[in-house]
C-alpha positions as CSV (number, residue, x, y, z in Angstrom):
1,X,106.6,104.9,92.9
2,X,106.5,108.1,95.0
3,X,108.0,111.2,93.5
4,X,111.3,112.3,95.0
5,X,111.1,115.4,97.2
6,X,112.7,118.6,96.0
7,X,115.6,119.5,98.3
8,X,116.0,123.1,99.3
9,X,119.2,124.2,101.0
10,X,119.3,127.3,103.2
11,X,122.3,128.8,104.8
12,X,121.5,130.6,108.0
13,X,123.4,132.8,110.4
14,X,122.6,135.0,113.3
15,X,124.9,137.3,115.3
16,X,125.1,139.9,117.9
17,X,127.7,142.5,118.7
18,X,127.8,142.1,122.5
19,X,125.9,139.3,124.2
20,X,123.3,140.6,124.4
21,X,123.7,143.4,121.9
22,X,122.5,144.7,118.5
23,X,121.7,141.6,116.5
24,X,120.8,140.6,113.0
25,X,120.1,137.5,110.9
26,X,121.0,136.5,107.4
27,X,119.9,133.6,105.1
28,X,121.1,132.5,101.7
29,X,119.2,130.2,99.3
30,X,121.6,129.0,96.6
31,X,118.9,127.5,94.3
32,X,117.3,130.9,94.1
33,X,120.6,132.9,94.3
34,X,118.9,135.1,96.9
35,X,119.9,136.3,100.3
36,X,117.8,138.0,102.9
37,X,118.7,139.8,106.2
38,X,116.9,141.4,109.0
39,X,117.9,143.6,112.0
40,X,116.6,142.2,115.3
41,X,117.4,144.9,117.8
42,X,119.0,143.8,121.0
43,X,119.2,140.1,121.7
44,X,121.7,137.3,122.4
45,X,123.8,135.5,119.8
46,X,122.0,132.2,120.5
47,X,118.6,133.8,120.1
48,X,119.7,135.3,116.8
49,X,120.9,131.9,115.5
50,X,117.4,130.4,116.3
51,X,115.6,133.4,114.8
52,X,117.7,132.9,111.6
53,X,116.4,129.4,111.2
54,X,112.8,130.5,111.9
55,X,113.2,133.3,109.4
56,X,114.6,130.9,106.8
57,X,111.7,128.5,107.2
58,X,109.0,131.2,107.0
59,X,110.8,132.9,104.0
60,X,111.1,129.7,101.9
61,X,107.5,128.7,102.6
62,X,106.4,132.2,101.5
63,X,108.5,132.0,98.4
64,X,107.5,128.6,97.2
65,X,104.0,128.3,98.6
66,X,102.5,125.9,101.1
67,X,101.6,123.2,98.7
68,X,105.2,123.0,97.3
69,X,106.6,123.2,100.8
70,X,104.7,120.1,101.8
71,X,106.5,118.2,98.9
72,X,110.0,119.7,99.7
73,X,112.8,118.7,102.0
74,X,114.5,121.6,103.6
75,X,118.1,121.4,104.7
76,X,119.1,124.2,107.2
77,X,122.8,124.7,107.3
78,X,124.4,126.7,110.0
79,X,127.8,127.2,111.7
80,X,126.1,127.3,115.1
81,X,127.0,124.0,116.8
82,X,124.5,124.8,119.6
83,X,121.6,125.4,117.2
84,X,122.2,122.3,115.1
85,X,122.9,120.0,118.0
86,X,119.8,121.2,119.9
87,X,117.6,120.9,116.8
88,X,118.9,117.3,116.2
89,X,118.4,116.4,119.9
90,X,122.1,115.9,120.6
91,X,122.2,118.8,123.2
92,X,119.7,119.7,125.8
93,X,118.3,123.2,125.8
94,X,119.6,124.8,129.0
95,X,118.7,128.5,128.2
96,X,115.0,128.8,128.9
97,X,114.8,131.8,126.5
98,X,115.5,129.4,123.6
99,X,112.6,127.0,124.3
100,X,109.9,129.1,122.5
101,X,112.2,129.4,119.4
102,X,112.8,125.6,119.5
103,X,109.0,125.0,119.7
104,X,108.4,127.4,116.8
105,X,110.9,125.5,114.6
106,X,109.3,122.2,115.6
107,X,105.9,123.5,114.6
108,X,107.2,125.0,111.3
109,X,108.8,121.6,110.5
110,X,105.2,120.2,110.1
111,X,104.7,122.4,107.0
112,X,107.5,120.7,105.0
113,X,107.9,117.2,103.5
114,X,111.1,116.7,105.4
115,X,113.8,118.6,107.3
116,X,117.5,118.2,108.1
117,X,119.7,120.4,110.3
118,X,123.4,120.3,109.2
119,X,126.4,121.9,110.9
120,X,129.1,123.4,108.7
121,X,132.4,125.2,109.3
122,X,132.1,129.0,109.5
123,X,134.1,129.4,106.2
124,X,131.3,127.6,104.4
125,X,128.7,130.0,105.7
126,X,130.2,133.2,104.4
127,X,127.3,134.5,102.4
128,X,124.8,134.3,105.3
129,X,127.5,135.8,107.6
130,X,128.1,138.7,105.1
131,X,124.4,139.5,105.2
132,X,124.4,139.6,109.0
133,X,127.4,141.9,109.1
134,X,126.0,144.2,106.4
135,X,122.7,144.5,108.4
136,X,124.6,145.2,111.6
137,X,127.0,147.7,109.9
138,X,124.0,149.7,108.7
139,X,122.2,149.8,112.1
140,X,125.0,149.7,114.7
141,X,125.1,153.5,115.1
142,X,121.5,153.5,116.4
143,X,122.8,151.9,119.7
144,X,125.8,154.2,120.3
Protein backbone atom coordinates (compact mmCIF):
# COMPACT_ATOMS: atom_id res chain seq x y z
CA UNK A 1 0.00 0.00 0.00
CA UNK A 2 1.36 3.43 -0.96
CA UNK A 3 2.19 5.86 1.80
CA UNK A 4 -0.25 8.71 2.26
CA UNK A 5 1.05 12.07 1.07
CA UNK A 6 1.69 14.76 3.64
CA UNK A 7 -0.72 17.65 3.16
CA UNK A 8 0.68 21.17 3.46
CA UNK A 9 -1.76 24.07 3.63
CA UNK A 10 -0.61 27.55 2.65
CA UNK A 11 -2.72 30.69 2.95
CA UNK A 12 -1.84 33.28 0.30
CA UNK A 13 -2.76 36.89 -0.30
CA UNK A 14 -1.65 39.64 -2.59
CA UNK A 15 -2.78 43.21 -2.69
CA UNK A 16 -2.10 46.60 -4.17
CA UNK A 17 -3.04 50.07 -3.05
CA UNK A 18 -4.25 51.45 -6.32
CA UNK A 19 -4.61 49.23 -9.35
CA UNK A 20 -1.84 49.30 -10.35
CA UNK A 21 -0.11 50.61 -7.27
CA UNK A 22 2.34 49.65 -4.55
CA UNK A 23 1.83 45.93 -3.98
CA UNK A 24 2.87 43.18 -1.60
CA UNK A 25 2.26 39.50 -0.97
CA UNK A 26 1.90 37.45 2.19
CA UNK A 27 1.76 33.74 2.89
CA UNK A 28 1.08 31.83 6.08
CA UNK A 29 1.94 28.15 6.67
CA UNK A 30 0.00 26.92 9.74
CA UNK A 31 1.93 23.65 10.15
CA UNK A 32 5.16 25.62 10.53
CA UNK A 33 3.51 28.57 12.31
CA UNK A 34 5.44 30.81 9.93
CA UNK A 35 4.47 33.73 7.77
CA UNK A 36 6.40 35.46 5.04
CA UNK A 37 5.84 38.65 3.11
CA UNK A 38 7.46 40.52 0.26
CA UNK A 39 7.09 43.97 -1.27
CA UNK A 40 6.60 43.81 -5.04
CA UNK A 41 6.78 47.44 -6.10
CA UNK A 42 4.13 48.70 -8.48
CA UNK A 43 1.77 46.09 -9.95
CA UNK A 44 -1.91 45.17 -10.19
CA UNK A 45 -3.93 43.38 -7.55
CA UNK A 46 -4.47 40.31 -9.77
CA UNK A 47 -0.75 40.06 -10.55
CA UNK A 48 -0.01 40.29 -6.81
CA UNK A 49 -2.45 37.43 -6.10
CA UNK A 50 -0.68 35.23 -8.65
CA UNK A 51 2.74 36.20 -7.33
CA UNK A 52 1.62 35.23 -3.82
CA UNK A 53 0.83 31.69 -5.01
CA UNK A 54 4.18 31.46 -6.83
CA UNK A 55 6.02 32.74 -3.75
CA UNK A 56 4.20 30.16 -1.59
CA UNK A 57 5.16 27.23 -3.81
CA UNK A 58 8.79 28.30 -4.07
CA UNK A 59 9.03 28.99 -0.33
CA UNK A 60 7.59 25.65 0.78
CA UNK A 61 9.81 23.73 -1.66
CA UNK A 62 12.83 25.59 -0.26
CA UNK A 63 11.77 24.91 3.34
CA UNK A 64 11.03 21.19 3.00
CA UNK A 65 13.35 20.25 0.13
CA UNK A 66 12.64 18.86 -3.30
CA UNK A 67 12.47 15.20 -2.25
CA UNK A 68 9.83 15.85 0.41
CA UNK A 69 7.96 18.21 -1.94
CA UNK A 70 7.53 15.35 -4.41
CA UNK A 71 5.80 13.34 -1.66
CA UNK A 72 3.59 16.19 -0.44
CA UNK A 73 0.23 17.54 -1.49
CA UNK A 74 0.05 21.32 -1.28
CA UNK A 75 -3.23 23.11 -0.77
CA UNK A 76 -3.12 26.78 -1.75
CA UNK A 77 -5.89 28.72 -0.04
CA UNK A 78 -6.77 32.23 -1.18
CA UNK A 79 -9.63 34.69 -0.97
CA UNK A 80 -9.02 35.65 -4.63
CA UNK A 81 -11.89 34.11 -6.57
CA UNK A 82 -10.18 35.02 -9.84
CA UNK A 83 -6.92 33.27 -8.91
CA UNK A 84 -8.55 30.08 -7.64
CA UNK A 85 -11.08 29.74 -10.45
CA UNK A 86 -8.45 30.37 -13.13
CA UNK A 87 -6.06 27.85 -11.57
CA UNK A 88 -8.89 25.30 -11.37
CA UNK A 89 -9.86 25.93 -15.02
CA UNK A 90 -13.27 27.42 -14.17
CA UNK A 91 -12.43 30.91 -15.52
CA UNK A 92 -10.54 31.79 -18.66
CA UNK A 93 -7.53 34.06 -18.34
CA UNK A 94 -8.51 37.28 -20.08
CA UNK A 95 -5.66 39.48 -18.80
CA UNK A 96 -2.65 38.61 -20.95
CA UNK A 97 -0.28 39.79 -18.21
CA UNK A 98 -1.47 36.89 -16.01
CA UNK A 99 -0.57 34.14 -18.51
CA UNK A 100 3.15 33.95 -17.58
CA UNK A 101 2.21 33.67 -13.89
CA UNK A 102 -0.29 30.89 -14.67
CA UNK A 103 2.37 29.00 -16.64
CA UNK A 104 4.88 29.39 -13.81
CA UNK A 105 2.41 27.93 -11.31
CA UNK A 106 1.62 25.09 -13.72
CA UNK A 107 5.35 24.32 -13.98
CA UNK A 108 5.83 24.52 -10.20
CA UNK A 109 2.96 22.04 -9.72
CA UNK A 110 5.18 19.37 -11.27
CA UNK A 111 7.55 19.58 -8.27
CA UNK A 112 4.87 18.35 -5.84
CA UNK A 113 3.00 15.10 -5.27
CA UNK A 114 -0.32 16.88 -5.66
CA UNK A 115 -1.90 20.29 -5.53
CA UNK A 116 -5.28 21.81 -4.78
CA UNK A 117 -6.46 25.40 -5.07
CA UNK A 118 -9.16 26.31 -2.57
CA UNK A 119 -11.21 29.50 -2.31
CA UNK A 120 -12.04 30.83 1.11
CA UNK A 121 -13.79 33.88 2.55
CA UNK A 122 -11.62 36.91 3.27
CA UNK A 123 -12.18 36.54 7.03
CA UNK A 124 -10.50 33.11 6.90
CA UNK A 125 -7.37 34.56 5.29
CA UNK A 126 -6.61 37.18 7.94
CA UNK A 127 -3.01 36.20 8.70
CA UNK A 128 -1.86 36.38 5.06
CA UNK A 129 -3.80 39.64 4.67
CA UNK A 130 -2.13 41.06 7.79
CA UNK A 131 1.29 40.24 6.33
CA UNK A 132 0.43 42.04 3.08
CA UNK A 133 -0.74 45.14 4.92
CA UNK A 134 2.27 45.15 7.24
CA UNK A 135 4.56 45.05 4.22
CA UNK A 136 2.65 47.83 2.45
CA UNK A 137 2.48 50.00 5.56
CA UNK A 138 6.26 49.81 5.85
CA UNK A 139 6.91 50.74 2.21
CA UNK A 140 4.05 52.95 1.12
CA UNK A 141 5.88 56.21 1.84
CA UNK A 142 8.40 55.36 -0.86
CA UNK A 143 5.75 56.05 -3.50
CA UNK A 144 4.42 59.36 -2.16
